[in-house]
mmCIF file of the C-alpha atoms, coordinates in Angstrom:
data_MODEL
# 
_entry.id   MODEL 
# 
loop_
_atom_site.group_PDB 
_atom_site.id 
_atom_site.type_symbol 
_atom_site.label_atom_id 
_atom_site.label_alt_id 
_atom_site.label_comp_id 
_atom_site.label_asym_id 
_atom_site.label_entity_id 
_atom_site.label_seq_id 
_atom_site.pdbx_PDB_ins_code 
_atom_site.Cartn_x 
_atom_site.Cartn_y 
_atom_site.Cartn_z 
_atom_site.occupancy 
_atom_site.B_iso_or_equiv 
_atom_site.pdbx_formal_charge 
_atom_site.auth_seq_id 
_atom_site.auth_comp_id 
_atom_site.auth_asym_id 
_atom_site.auth_atom_id 
_atom_site.pdbx_PDB_model_num 
ATOM 1  C CA . MET A 1 1  ? 74.555 127.002 146.657 1.00 0.00 ? 1  MET A CA 1 
ATOM 2  C CA . ARG A 1 2  ? 71.768 126.455 144.165 1.00 0.00 ? 2  ARG A CA 1 
ATOM 3  C CA . LEU A 1 3  ? 68.080 127.328 144.335 1.00 0.00 ? 3  LEU A CA 1 
ATOM 4  C CA . TRP A 1 4  ? 65.631 125.135 142.441 1.00 0.00 ? 4  TRP A CA 1 
ATOM 5  C CA . GLU A 1 5  ? 62.794 127.653 142.217 1.00 0.00 ? 5  GLU A CA 1 
ATOM 6  C CA . ASN A 1 6  ? 59.398 126.516 140.946 1.00 0.00 ? 6  ASN A CA 1 
ATOM 7  C CA . GLU A 1 7  ? 60.883 123.768 138.771 1.00 0.00 ? 7  GLU A CA 1 
ATOM 8  C CA . GLU A 1 8  ? 57.956 122.328 136.837 1.00 0.00 ? 8  GLU A CA 1 
ATOM 9  C CA . PRO A 1 9  ? 57.097 118.615 136.453 1.00 0.00 ? 9  PRO A CA 1 
ATOM 10 C CA . GLY A 1 10 ? 58.481 116.816 133.449 1.00 0.00 ? 10 GLY A CA 1 
ATOM 11 C CA . GLU A 1 11 ? 60.598 113.891 132.352 1.00 0.00 ? 11 GLU A CA 1 
ATOM 12 C CA . ALA A 1 12 ? 63.248 112.560 134.700 1.00 0.00 ? 12 ALA A CA 1 
ATOM 13 C CA . LYS A 1 13 ? 66.642 114.228 134.428 1.00 0.00 ? 13 LYS A CA 1 
ATOM 14 C CA . PRO A 1 14 ? 69.348 111.957 132.931 1.00 0.00 ? 14 PRO A CA 1 
ATOM 15 C CA . GLU A 1 15 ? 71.346 109.865 135.393 1.00 0.00 ? 15 GLU A CA 1 
ATOM 16 C CA . VAL A 1 16 ? 74.612 111.504 136.405 1.00 0.00 ? 16 VAL A CA 1 
ATOM 17 C CA . SER A 1 17 ? 77.506 111.032 138.797 1.00 0.00 ? 17 SER A CA 1 
ATOM 18 C CA . ARG A 1 18 ? 79.240 114.121 140.197 1.00 0.00 ? 18 ARG A CA 1 
ATOM 19 C CA . PRO A 1 19 ? 82.690 114.591 141.809 1.00 0.00 ? 19 PRO A CA 1 
ATOM 20 C CA . TYR A 1 20 ? 81.155 116.361 144.831 1.00 0.00 ? 20 TYR A CA 1 
ATOM 21 C CA . GLU A 1 21 ? 78.568 115.771 147.569 1.00 0.00 ? 21 GLU A CA 1 
ATOM 22 C CA . THR A 1 22 ? 75.221 117.584 147.408 1.00 0.00 ? 22 THR A CA 1 
ATOM 23 C CA . ILE A 1 23 ? 72.913 118.287 150.335 1.00 0.00 ? 23 ILE A CA 1 
ATOM 24 C CA . GLY A 1 24 ? 69.482 119.827 149.944 1.00 0.00 ? 24 GLY A CA 1 
ATOM 25 C CA . TYR A 1 25 ? 66.343 120.977 151.718 1.00 0.00 ? 25 TYR A CA 1 
ATOM 26 C CA . VAL A 1 26 ? 62.865 120.949 150.140 1.00 0.00 ? 26 VAL A CA 1 
ATOM 27 C CA . ILE A 1 27 ? 60.843 124.141 150.569 1.00 0.00 ? 27 ILE A CA 1 
ATOM 28 C CA . SER A 1 28 ? 57.775 123.222 148.496 1.00 0.00 ? 28 SER A CA 1 
ATOM 29 C CA . GLY A 1 29 ? 56.493 120.700 145.965 1.00 0.00 ? 29 GLY A CA 1 
ATOM 30 C CA . ARG A 1 30 ? 57.470 117.096 145.416 1.00 0.00 ? 30 ARG A CA 1 
ATOM 31 C CA . ALA A 1 31 ? 60.233 115.310 143.522 1.00 0.00 ? 31 ALA A CA 1 
ATOM 32 C CA . GLU A 1 32 ? 61.510 111.797 143.116 1.00 0.00 ? 32 GLU A CA 1 
ATOM 33 C CA . LEU A 1 33 ? 65.214 111.207 143.762 1.00 0.00 ? 33 LEU A CA 1 
ATOM 34 C CA . ARG A 1 34 ? 66.595 107.992 142.308 1.00 0.00 ? 34 ARG A CA 1 
ATOM 35 C CA . ILE A 1 35 ? 69.964 107.211 143.793 1.00 0.00 ? 35 ILE A CA 1 
ATOM 36 C CA . GLU A 1 36 ? 72.027 104.036 143.504 1.00 0.00 ? 36 GLU A CA 1 
ATOM 37 C CA . GLY A 1 37 ? 68.959 101.842 142.901 1.00 0.00 ? 37 GLY A CA 1 
ATOM 38 C CA . GLN A 1 38 ? 66.766 103.435 145.580 1.00 0.00 ? 38 GLN A CA 1 
ATOM 39 C CA . THR A 1 39 ? 63.849 105.834 145.066 1.00 0.00 ? 39 THR A CA 1 
ATOM 40 C CA . VAL A 1 40 ? 63.092 108.550 147.616 1.00 0.00 ? 40 VAL A CA 1 
ATOM 41 C CA . ILE A 1 41 ? 60.124 110.937 147.445 1.00 0.00 ? 41 ILE A CA 1 
ATOM 42 C CA . LEU A 1 42 ? 61.179 114.451 148.470 1.00 0.00 ? 42 LEU A CA 1 
ATOM 43 C CA . GLU A 1 43 ? 58.483 116.617 150.109 1.00 0.00 ? 43 GLU A CA 1 
ATOM 44 C CA . PRO A 1 44 ? 58.454 119.947 151.992 1.00 0.00 ? 44 PRO A CA 1 
ATOM 45 C CA . GLY A 1 45 ? 60.619 119.798 155.100 1.00 0.00 ? 45 GLY A CA 1 
ATOM 46 C CA . ASN A 1 46 ? 62.716 116.857 153.826 1.00 0.00 ? 46 ASN A CA 1 
ATOM 47 C CA . SER A 1 47 ? 66.472 117.097 153.555 1.00 0.00 ? 47 SER A CA 1 
ATOM 48 C CA . TYR A 1 48 ? 68.579 114.866 151.333 1.00 0.00 ? 48 TYR A CA 1 
ATOM 49 C CA . VAL A 1 49 ? 72.183 113.925 150.595 1.00 0.00 ? 49 VAL A CA 1 
ATOM 50 C CA . VAL A 1 50 ? 73.633 112.784 147.287 1.00 0.00 ? 50 VAL A CA 1 
ATOM 51 C CA . PRO A 1 51 ? 77.088 111.365 148.066 1.00 0.00 ? 51 PRO A CA 1 
ATOM 52 C CA . LYS A 1 52 ? 80.070 112.117 145.851 1.00 0.00 ? 52 LYS A CA 1 
ATOM 53 C CA . GLU A 1 53 ? 80.235 109.868 142.748 1.00 0.00 ? 53 GLU A CA 1 
ATOM 54 C CA . SER A 1 54 ? 76.791 108.287 143.325 1.00 0.00 ? 54 SER A CA 1 
ATOM 55 C CA . VAL A 1 55 ? 74.669 107.677 140.226 1.00 0.00 ? 55 VAL A CA 1 
ATOM 56 C CA . HIS A 1 56 ? 71.425 109.631 140.585 1.00 0.00 ? 56 HIS A CA 1 
ATOM 57 C CA . SER A 1 57 ? 68.498 111.256 138.793 1.00 0.00 ? 57 SER A CA 1 
ATOM 58 C CA . TYR A 1 58 ? 65.647 113.619 139.721 1.00 0.00 ? 58 TYR A CA 1 
ATOM 59 C CA . LYS A 1 59 ? 62.068 113.741 138.482 1.00 0.00 ? 59 LYS A CA 1 
ATOM 60 C CA . ILE A 1 60 ? 59.926 116.725 139.480 1.00 0.00 ? 60 ILE A CA 1 
ATOM 61 C CA . LEU A 1 61 ? 56.396 115.587 140.458 1.00 0.00 ? 61 LEU A CA 1 
ATOM 62 C CA . GLU A 1 62 ? 54.885 118.942 141.577 1.00 0.00 ? 62 GLU A CA 1 
ATOM 63 C CA . SER A 1 63 ? 56.223 122.474 141.155 1.00 0.00 ? 63 SER A CA 1 
ATOM 64 C CA . PHE A 1 64 ? 59.420 122.143 143.214 1.00 0.00 ? 64 PHE A CA 1 
ATOM 65 C CA . THR A 1 65 ? 61.481 124.592 145.245 1.00 0.00 ? 65 THR A CA 1 
ATOM 66 C CA . ALA A 1 66 ? 64.577 123.474 147.141 1.00 0.00 ? 66 ALA A CA 1 
ATOM 67 C CA . VAL A 1 67 ? 67.975 124.800 148.107 1.00 0.00 ? 67 VAL A CA 1 
ATOM 68 C CA . GLU A 1 68 ? 71.162 122.769 147.605 1.00 0.00 ? 68 GLU A CA 1 
ATOM 69 C CA . ALA A 1 69 ? 74.781 123.146 148.627 1.00 0.00 ? 69 ALA A CA 1 
ATOM 70 C CA . THR A 1 70 ? 77.798 121.229 147.386 1.00 0.00 ? 70 THR A CA 1 
ATOM 71 C CA . SER A 1 71 ? 80.983 120.103 149.068 1.00 0.00 ? 71 SER A CA 1 
ATOM 72 C CA . PRO A 1 72 ? 83.502 121.087 147.949 1.00 0.00 ? 72 PRO A CA 1 
ATOM 73 C CA . PRO A 1 73 ? 81.950 124.430 146.997 1.00 0.00 ? 73 PRO A CA 1 
ATOM 74 C CA . ALA A 1 74 ? 81.066 124.582 143.299 1.00 0.00 ? 74 ALA A CA 1 
ATOM 75 C CA . GLN A 1 75 ? 82.690 127.945 142.507 1.00 0.00 ? 75 GLN A CA 1 
ATOM 76 C CA . VAL A 1 76 ? 86.041 126.748 143.818 1.00 0.00 ? 76 VAL A CA 1 
ATOM 77 C CA . HIS A 1 77 ? 86.083 123.712 141.541 1.00 0.00 ? 77 HIS A CA 1 
ATOM 78 C CA . GLY A 1 78 ? 84.436 125.092 138.402 1.00 0.00 ? 78 GLY A CA 1 
ATOM 79 C CA . ARG A 1 79 ? 81.240 123.076 138.720 1.00 0.00 ? 79 ARG A CA 1 
ATOM 80 C CA . GLU A 1 80 ? 78.743 123.473 135.899 1.00 0.00 ? 80 GLU A CA 1 
ATOM 81 C CA . ASP A 1 81 ? 75.842 125.870 136.446 1.00 0.00 ? 81 ASP A CA 1 
ATOM 82 C CA . ALA A 1 82 ? 73.055 123.320 135.913 1.00 0.00 ? 82 ALA A CA 1 
# 
């Protein structure tokens, strides 16, 4: 699991594609998720899924707190910390 805690607004993160699925739940703030040509605004109470191998990017719009989990679990497969 990963906690995005009070991530501050800034430039969009670079586009990436990961070998695992990510699911998340927004606790506070707002972010923009760009995924496979679509843009989704994430707000408190929203959940989201980033499928395995999908090209995606995040941009924090307001101080953002969310929790994410990956499948397969990151620690089992040596996923990067960021």
